[in-house]
N, C-alpha and C positions, 0 to 999 in steps of 0.2 A: 134653551140650553139642551144639550144632549144628555141622556141618562148616565153617561160615564164621566161627566165632569169637564173633560176636555178632548180635543182632537189632537192626535200626534202625527208628525210627518217625519218619516226616517230618511236621513240623507247619507251619503257615503263617506263623508270626512268631517273632522272637527272645523275645518276651514269654512265648509258650507253653513255649519251652525253660526259661526261668527258673522259670515255674510248676511245670513237671514236676520240676525239680531240688528245689524246696521240698517237693513231694509225697514224692519218694524219700526225702529226709532224715527227714521226719516219720514215714514208714512204716518206717524201719529199714533202708533201702537203704544201700549204701556207694558214694559218688560216687568215681570213679577218675580223672576228668579233666573240667575245665570246671565250669560253663558258660563258654565262651569261643570266640573266633574261632580257627579252624585255618587260617592262610594257606597251608599246605602243600597244601590241597585246593583244587580249582577254584572259581571264583566266591566268593560269599559263603557261608561255612560256619561256622555258629554251632551248637555241640553240647555236650551233657553225656553223659558215658559213666559207666555205674554198674553195680553188681551188685545184684541183688535178694536177700532173706535166704536164698535157696536157692543163691546162687552163680551164677545166670544172668547173663550179660553183656549189657547193652542200651545203646542210645544213642537219644537223642531229638535230632533235627536240623532246623534251618531252613537251607535253602540256596537260592541262586539261582545260574544258570549263565551 
């Protein structure tokens, strides 16, 4: 595990977050939260958090500031 808890991947649209969530599900990953808007973060923050089959924690996020 990395010292920051998870790795995030920034994408350019909410649709890309949704597509990645579908890929995660079909590949056997486990979605832990989202995809949804997270109002507690700055700007528009739309993300999905998941674990891959090896237990690595990742996030795919679209955000504006």
